[in-house]
C-alpha positions as CSV (number, residue, x, y, z in Angstrom):
1,M,-50.3,-56.2,-54.3
2,P,-47.4,-57.5,-52.4
3,A,-47.1,-58.4,-48.6
4,G,-47.2,-55.6,-46.2
5,L,-45.2,-55.6,-43.0
6,G,-46.8,-55.5,-40.2
7,G,-45.5,-51.9,-38.9
8,A,-48.2,-50.4,-42.0
9,G,-50.9,-51.7,-40.2
10,Y,-52.9,-50.1,-37.4
11,V,-55.7,-50.5,-34.8
12,A,-58.7,-48.3,-34.1
13,V,-61.0,-48.8,-31.4
14,V,-64.8,-47.2,-30.7
15,P,-66.7,-47.2,-27.9
16,E,-70.3,-49.2,-29.1
17,V,-73.5,-46.6,-28.5
18,T,-75.4,-50.3,-28.8
19,M,-73.7,-53.3,-28.3
20,G,-73.0,-55.2,-31.3
21,T,-73.8,-52.4,-33.9
22,Y,-70.0,-51.8,-35.4
23,L,-68.4,-48.4,-35.8
24,D,-65.6,-47.8,-37.9
25,P,-62.9,-45.5,-37.7
26,S,-64.2,-42.3,-39.4
27,T,-66.8,-42.6,-36.4
28,A,-66.6,-39.7,-34.3
29,G,-64.7,-40.6,-30.3
30,A,-62.7,-43.6,-32.8
31,V,-59.3,-44.0,-30.8
32,F,-56.0,-45.1,-32.9
33,V,-54.3,-47.3,-30.2
34,P,-50.4,-48.1,-31.0
35,I,-50.3,-52.2,-30.4
36,L,-46.9,-54.4,-30.5
37,D,-49.1,-57.3,-31.9
38,E,-52.5,-58.8,-32.3
39,S,-54.0,-62.1,-33.3
40,L,-58.2,-61.2,-33.8
41,V,-59.8,-63.8,-35.9
42,Y,-63.1,-65.2,-37.2
43,N,-64.1,-68.2,-35.4
44,E,-66.9,-70.5,-37.3
45,D,-68.1,-74.2,-36.1
46,K,-68.4,-75.0,-40.2
47,Y,-71.0,-78.0,-40.4
48,Y,-70.2,-81.0,-42.2
49,S,-73.5,-83.1,-43.6
50,P,-72.7,-86.7,-42.5
51,Q,-75.6,-87.4,-45.5
52,I,-75.4,-91.4,-46.7
53,R,-74.9,-91.0,-50.3
54,Q,-72.9,-94.8,-51.4
55,Q,-69.7,-92.3,-50.2
56,V,-67.6,-93.1,-47.3
57,M,-67.0,-88.8,-47.1
58,V,-69.1,-85.7,-46.1
59,S,-70.8,-84.3,-49.3
60,E,-72.1,-81.0,-48.3
61,Q,-71.3,-78.0,-46.0
62,K,-73.6,-75.6,-44.5
63,Q,-72.4,-72.3,-42.2
64,S,-72.8,-72.2,-38.7
65,Y,-72.6,-69.7,-36.2
66,Y,-69.7,-67.6,-35.3
67,S,-67.8,-65.3,-33.1
68,V,-64.6,-63.7,-33.2
69,G,-61.8,-63.4,-30.7
70,G,-57.7,-63.5,-29.9
71,D,-55.2,-61.1,-28.3
72,I,-54.2,-57.4,-28.1
73,T,-50.8,-57.2,-26.8
74,M,-49.5,-54.1,-26.0
75,E,-47.5,-51.6,-23.6
76,V,-48.8,-50.1,-21.1
77,D,-50.2,-46.5,-21.8
78,P,-52.7,-44.6,-19.9
79,N,-53.8,-42.7,-23.3
80,Y,-55.5,-46.4,-23.9
81,L,-55.9,-48.8,-20.9
82,P,-59.2,-47.4,-19.7
83,Y,-61.0,-47.6,-22.9
84,F,-60.0,-51.9,-22.8
85,L,-60.7,-52.2,-18.9
86,H,-63.8,-50.4,-19.7
87,A,-65.1,-53.7,-21.8
88,S,-64.0,-55.9,-19.0
89,R,-66.2,-57.3,-16.3
90,H,-65.6,-54.8,-13.6
91,T,-67.4,-52.1,-11.1
92,I,-66.4,-48.6,-12.6
93,T,-66.0,-45.5,-11.2
94,R,-64.3,-42.2,-12.4
95,T,-63.3,-39.2,-10.1
96,G,-61.6,-35.6,-11.1
97,A,-63.7,-33.0,-12.5
98,G,-61.5,-32.6,-15.5
99,A,-58.6,-34.2,-16.8
100,P,-56.5,-36.2,-15.7
101,Y,-59.4,-38.3,-14.4
102,V,-58.8,-41.3,-12.0
103,Y,-60.7,-45.0,-13.1
104,K,-61.1,-47.8,-10.7
105,Y,-61.5,-51.3,-11.7
106,V,-63.3,-53.7,-9.1
107,P,-64.4,-56.7,-9.5
108,A,-68.3,-57.2,-10.4
109,V,-70.2,-60.5,-10.7
110,A,-72.5,-59.7,-13.6
111,G,-70.2,-56.5,-15.3
112,Q,-73.3,-54.8,-17.3
113,A,-73.6,-51.1,-15.9
114,T,-72.3,-49.8,-12.5
115,T,-74.2,-48.0,-9.8
116,G,-73.3,-44.8,-7.5
117,A,-71.9,-41.4,-7.6
118,G,-69.2,-41.1,-10.2
119,S,-69.8,-44.5,-11.5
120,T,-69.4,-45.4,-15.4
121,T,-71.2,-48.0,-17.7
122,R,-69.2,-50.6,-19.0
123,K,-68.6,-50.6,-22.9
124,T,-68.6,-52.8,-26.0
125,L,-65.9,-52.1,-28.3
126,S,-65.5,-51.9,-31.9
127,I,-61.9,-52.9,-32.8
128,T,-60.8,-52.6,-36.6
129,V,-57.4,-54.0,-37.9
130,V,-55.8,-52.4,-41.0
131,R,-53.5,-55.5,-42.6
132,N,-52.1,-54.4,-45.5
133,G,-54.4,-51.6,-46.3
134,I,-57.3,-54.2,-46.3
135,G,-60.0,-53.3,-43.0
136,F,-61.1,-55.9,-40.8
137,G,-64.0,-55.1,-38.3
138,Y,-64.7,-57.0,-35.2
139,A,-68.2,-55.4,-33.4
140,G,-68.8,-56.6,-29.8
141,C,-65.7,-57.3,-28.2
142,C,-65.1,-57.7,-24.7
143,V,-62.0,-57.9,-22.7
144,G,-62.5,-61.3,-21.0
145,S,-58.7,-61.6,-19.9
146,Y,-56.1,-59.8,-19.6
147,E,-51.9,-60.2,-18.7
148,F,-49.9,-57.3,-17.2
149,T,-45.6,-57.9,-17.0
150,I,-43.0,-56.2,-16.9
151,E,-40.7,-57.1,-19.9
152,D,-37.7,-55.6,-20.2
153,G,-38.0,-53.3,-17.7
154,V,-41.0,-51.8,-19.4
155,L,-45.0,-52.9,-18.3
156,R,-46.7,-54.4,-21.2
157,V,-50.3,-55.9,-21.6
158,T,-52.2,-58.7,-23.3
159,F,-55.5,-58.6,-23.6
160,G,-57.7,-61.8,-24.5
161,I,-60.9,-60.3,-26.6
162,V,-63.8,-61.6,-27.4
163,G,-66.4,-60.5,-29.9
164,L,-70.2,-61.2,-31.4
165,S,-69.1,-60.4,-35.5
166,E,-67.1,-59.5,-37.9
167,A,-67.8,-56.4,-40.3
168,T,-66.3,-55.0,-43.4
169,P,-65.1,-51.3,-42.5
170,S,-66.5,-48.6,-45.2
171,A,-63.9,-46.4,-43.7
172,L,-60.7,-46.8,-42.2
173,G,-60.3,-43.3,-40.8
174,T,-57.1,-41.0,-40.7
175,P,-54.9,-42.6,-38.1
176,T,-53.8,-40.0,-35.1
177,W,-51.1,-40.7,-32.8
178,L,-50.6,-39.0,-29.2
179,A,-46.9,-38.6,-27.8
180,P,-46.6,-42.5,-26.0
181,K,-46.6,-42.6,-22.4
182,L,-44.6,-45.6,-21.1
183,Y,-43.8,-47.0,-17.7
184,G,-40.2,-48.6,-17.8
185,A,-37.4,-49.3,-15.4
186,D,-37.6,-46.2,-13.5
187,A,-41.1,-45.9,-13.0
188,S,-42.3,-49.4,-11.2
189,S,-42.2,-50.3,-7.4
190,V,-43.9,-53.5,-5.5
191,F,-45.0,-53.3,-2.6
192,V,-45.7,-56.5,0.3
193,D,-48.2,-56.3,2.9
194,A,-50.3,-58.1,5.3
195,A,-54.0,-58.9,3.7
196,G,-57.2,-56.0,4.2
197,T,-59.6,-54.2,3.1
198,A,-57.1,-51.1,2.9
199,P,-53.4,-52.4,3.4
200,A,-50.6,-49.9,4.1
201,F,-48.5,-50.7,1.0
202,A,-45.7,-48.1,3.2
203,T,-42.6,-49.7,1.9
204,A,-41.7,-50.8,-1.9
205,S,-39.7,-54.5,-1.7
206,L,-36.2,-53.8,-3.9
207,D,-35.8,-57.5,-4.2
208,F,-38.7,-58.5,-6.8
209,N,-37.2,-59.5,-10.3
210,G,-40.3,-59.0,-12.6
211,F,-43.7,-59.4,-12.0
212,T,-46.7,-60.9,-13.6
213,F,-50.5,-60.3,-12.6
214,S,-53.5,-61.5,-14.9
215,A,-57.0,-62.5,-14.5
216,D,-59.4,-64.3,-16.4
217,H,-63.3,-63.8,-16.2
218,N,-63.6,-67.1,-18.4
219,A,-65.5,-65.1,-21.5
220,E,-67.8,-67.0,-24.1
221,A,-69.4,-66.1,-26.7
222,Q,-72.9,-67.4,-27.2
223,N,-74.9,-68.4,-30.1
224,R,-78.4,-68.3,-29.6
225,I,-81.3,-69.6,-32.1
226,R,-82.4,-66.6,-34.1
227,S,-82.0,-65.5,-37.6
228,D,-78.1,-64.3,-37.6
229,R,-75.2,-66.6,-37.1
230,A,-73.1,-64.3,-35.2
231,A,-73.2,-64.4,-31.5
232,S,-75.6,-63.5,-29.0
233,Y,-73.7,-62.3,-26.4
234,V,-70.4,-62.8,-23.9
235,S,-71.0,-64.6,-21.0
236,F,-68.4,-64.3,-18.0
237,G,-68.1,-67.3,-15.1
238,E,-65.9,-67.3,-12.1
239,T,-62.8,-64.9,-12.4
240,E,-59.1,-66.2,-11.5
241,S,-57.1,-64.0,-10.4
242,T,-53.3,-64.7,-10.4
243,Y,-49.7,-63.2,-9.7
244,D,-46.2,-64.2,-10.4
245,S,-42.8,-63.3,-9.8
246,E,-39.2,-64.3,-8.8
247,L,-37.2,-62.2,-6.0
248,D,-34.1,-62.7,-4.2
249,F,-34.4,-64.7,-1.6
250,V,-33.0,-62.7,1.1
251,S,-35.6,-63.4,4.4
252,K,-38.1,-66.8,5.5
253,T,-40.5,-64.8,6.3
254,E,-42.9,-64.8,3.4
255,Y,-41.3,-68.3,3.0
256,D,-43.0,-69.2,6.8
257,A,-46.1,-67.2,5.6
258,Y,-46.7,-69.6,2.6
259,K,-46.5,-72.4,5.1
260,A,-48.8,-71.0,7.8
261,S,-51.7,-69.9,4.7
262,T,-50.8,-66.4,6.0
263,K,-53.0,-64.2,3.7
264,R,-51.0,-61.6,2.3
265,A,-51.4,-58.5,-0.2
266,T,-49.4,-57.1,-3.2
267,R,-49.1,-54.0,-4.9
268,L,-47.3,-52.9,-8.6
269,L,-47.1,-49.4,-8.8
270,S,-46.1,-47.8,-12.3
271,R,-46.1,-44.0,-12.5
272,N,-45.3,-41.1,-14.6
273,P,-41.1,-41.3,-14.5
274,G,-39.4,-38.7,-12.1
275,T,-42.5,-38.3,-9.9
276,A,-41.8,-39.1,-6.0
277,N,-42.6,-42.8,-5.8
278,T,-45.4,-42.5,-3.6
279,L,-48.5,-44.7,-3.4
280,A,-50.9,-41.5,-4.6
281,L,-50.7,-41.7,-8.6
282,A,-48.7,-38.7,-10.2
283,N,-49.5,-37.0,-13.1
284,D,-50.1,-40.4,-15.0
285,G,-49.6,-44.0,-13.9
286,V,-51.4,-47.2,-13.1
287,Q,-51.5,-49.1,-10.0
288,I,-52.7,-52.4,-9.7
289,S,-53.5,-53.9,-5.6
290,I,-54.1,-57.3,-4.8
291,N,-55.9,-56.9,-1.5
292,N,-56.2,-60.1,-0.7
293,T,-53.9,-63.5,-1.6
294,S,-53.0,-67.0,-1.1
295,Y,-50.1,-68.1,-2.0
296,D,-50.1,-70.9,-4.5
297,S,-46.7,-71.8,-4.1
298,Y,-43.2,-70.4,-3.2
299,E,-40.0,-72.5,-4.0
300,V,-36.4,-72.4,-3.1
301,A,-33.4,-73.9,-4.3
302,L,-30.1,-74.1,-4.5
303,P,-29.0,-73.1,-8.2
304,G,-25.9,-73.9,-9.9
305,M,-22.1,-72.9,-8.4
306,G,-22.3,-69.2,-9.4
307,D,-26.2,-68.5,-9.8
308,L,-28.0,-66.2,-7.2
309,I,-30.8,-68.1,-5.0
310,M,-33.7,-67.0,-5.9
311,A,-37.6,-67.9,-4.8
312,S,-40.4,-68.4,-7.4
313,I,-43.6,-67.6,-6.3
314,T,-47.6,-67.7,-7.6
315,G,-50.3,-66.1,-5.7
316,R,-54.0,-66.6,-6.1
317,A,-56.4,-63.3,-5.4
318,L,-59.3,-64.1,-3.4
319,G,-62.5,-62.2,-2.5
320,I,-62.8,-60.1,1.0
321,A,-65.8,-59.2,3.0
322,G,-66.0,-55.2,2.8
323,G,-63.3,-54.6,0.4
324,D,-62.1,-55.4,-3.1
325,A,-60.4,-58.7,-4.2
326,Y,-58.1,-56.2,-6.5
327,A,-58.5,-53.0,-7.6
328,I,-56.7,-51.6,-11.0
329,E,-56.9,-47.6,-11.1
330,V,-55.7,-45.5,-13.9
331,K,-55.0,-42.1,-13.7
332,S,-55.5,-40.7,-17.3
333,D,-56.6,-38.3,-19.9
334,A,-58.7,-40.2,-21.3
335,N,-62.6,-38.9,-21.0
336,I,-64.7,-42.4,-20.8
337,A,-68.0,-41.3,-19.7
């Protein structure tokens, strides 16, 4: 078989019924996800025996514990985004009597089942990657980190995947593709306001040149003694959430807030192009609200003679009493119970 091109491959995800039990793309409910690239791999800590046998090199190797993981990068599309966010450490609520639904994801402590009206449960995913017509199955997958960024005017996201095991798919399914819903240069706005449990975010800033929001839940595959080499579960550590940007330097207001450690709030809104630029999500949209942040850095310098004077900023999300450090809201036709 000759080497194939990446464009001939595809990725499918299936929310698992039982954590770690692999479901292939022929399963009802499988979703074929258009991606930009992926790097999912099998990770094993092989054991090499240091027995002394009149040699100065190891003479035996045994299989040891393993897990799976890597990154998936894709353009943000509300048709697919909720499937991945359901597999991350969040408290999840869903509102709406029917499609489109509004899914809201806020930081959780344990990130297991959620409770309350309109709540829905965190899922693990079976992810299948078809490379040159050959299927690779990954089970018990969680999203341990994610990074949303605007690149070439388009909102993208990279998911850091941590999973339990690898399987060989018995069937690869028949891919079907929805019409894309992407957020380009006419879709996104950034807002800055005072920190609080419900910032107003009344007026969009016109000065931002790029925006990146990331959250890392420090997920790790955990192996325990049992008659199976695959990971037993995925643990989550401290949640670290930041945003980075560059903007036209036209005022010292935010610089002074940085020096005074004044807490701020920031929102990225990407909505269906052609709809009003309002805070309410339109026909479809993604809204990331970071309600309580502290500037880690706010740097301004004189560049070259013909260069614009810009500020480079980094902010860190902080917990807030009675509210959410951040919230990711997605309006989507996806129906995830």
